[in-house]
Steps between C-alpha positions, in 0.01 A plus 500: 500500500648837409556733789286819501689800374509812721580856398799694638388658822759782436353615157510867580807697634518623859643818600834579322465215244453511121401206282498419140118459486400408139577524132252546228451431128317762309259305270261583211235260617455263793349164369790366284759658721344327808484175308875531424572537866276207590677279243823598689345346818378817672172564675364826363235701674193633326498847338434788738494871430691763700350792681709789619530851641812650361526746780368566852140614505420380157219254435572139432437443126593244233866524417466374155697192551434135613702198604532137548758365753712200576538492875828352627565402858717818517415772260307475185490535111247710323346568162379851459290611201304814382115500549433862473618843349692643788849657551616170677359288220685721249817449683448136491425485124818724432730248675325210331578650170863477567499123544272227649630393838578622849455873561444538874722453805316554837653513848305501820567709808356570841440879544371683184497849665855472643646365176322769292623771733855373458482510127359854503793589717737346269366696211358221297150659470286190550141493371234526783452175697233309300237265649416189306221238552386185323349172584670163502309187420588202724350163573344664810337771305586865393748687718545876489856595494690844476772732623704795404736543214799738461620580149708753327400665174498244213781680321734400794493136407600395135499150636115500551300546798674493826305556830496414865167376650393519864240233568211576727337166528572159659720271282225239526285724283754468212697179554257204533668162550305361198657765275859427572532132428615504137556196292835628386641533848513873505527626850654854533612797300869558561646742234471705194745554222489823300717574198588872461776701330636655807432277794682711773303811413168301507593319824559826662143607397359183655710558820369862536130384459529204734744669731723192488872470396601320198817291436710424212540139384733486194299673230180482690362736768279355760231634729444264797186506701406317811333243272611478139721728285523681161788458264589749232753400222614604145380310192838333446467317832158350437624168348670431812157484675255413229662321209351582164280785614525832312351822642208624279562847618690688761448515799363161527375316809634167379431237764341423830669236724249255678597283779366143454409248779629217270701594194470151350128501515507862339684364215280191473198715477647695213584185314148346560347830357736518203636837628837580328747560790872479558744416789762752586731467798247343750208702366213399280411778261178558291558760236315791374308307228319299768498744793328808351815684394730429803712228629403300813788372682411221735751406766542340836772704657429545872663840494294608198833672341415378159650761278803546730552123437438523121729805464815344652 
């Protein structure tokens, strides 16, 4: 009998912590994209629209976007698409026109007001703190979820949409045990790999926004959080991490690393489904053709330092 799966009880940061929270594909439609992720062995939540107030005192109104999610025991993956004619939907469509794939990196923090004030003091001119709401469908019924979001102006991020979320609900409302037991063994979000022309410069932008230091690792620059990390590297280094992958444009959020509960079972699932995949230095990689324009790097490293390992 399979043991019941529990979610991570420390899903949200406590005071002083910052997590890599989720990464998102921007998609033109949800049905075929969702089916592609289900073929990869993921449980995908039903479509739900976003509601938001983009500044304090505004009414909660449709944001013009909707999502479907892959909930992991730690963190999650998201598909975002346009469902309205709003500035946020237009930003999504503009990024999607660059290439199909990952266009969002989201961190999570603990105190939105304090972080926002620190960014203002640092001269970064963040947008007003936004409030966001949506429902999550679970086996126990609909759960209302939400929180606050800090963003800079879209022009600050050629990489896509970068934001920090500050949840205001119980983790149980978002991470239901039935949603995290994936056939491919996916367990946790551990890292992102972004290809840029000037990694040091862009890493410093991430550092100022997250208020975390960055470190150099060869030709990569790395932002470490209390759970997960973001790597920025130059195009010439990409084959060391993702053999055979070429950036469709720059910048390019090239890959997401996913910790697996059983890497052998992960690969067995891909074989069974006829999913093209490769093995590279103790990782199993599903390329952009099968993974909606990005590469999924499955691994079983306890320390989750996947791209540090691949870059040596």
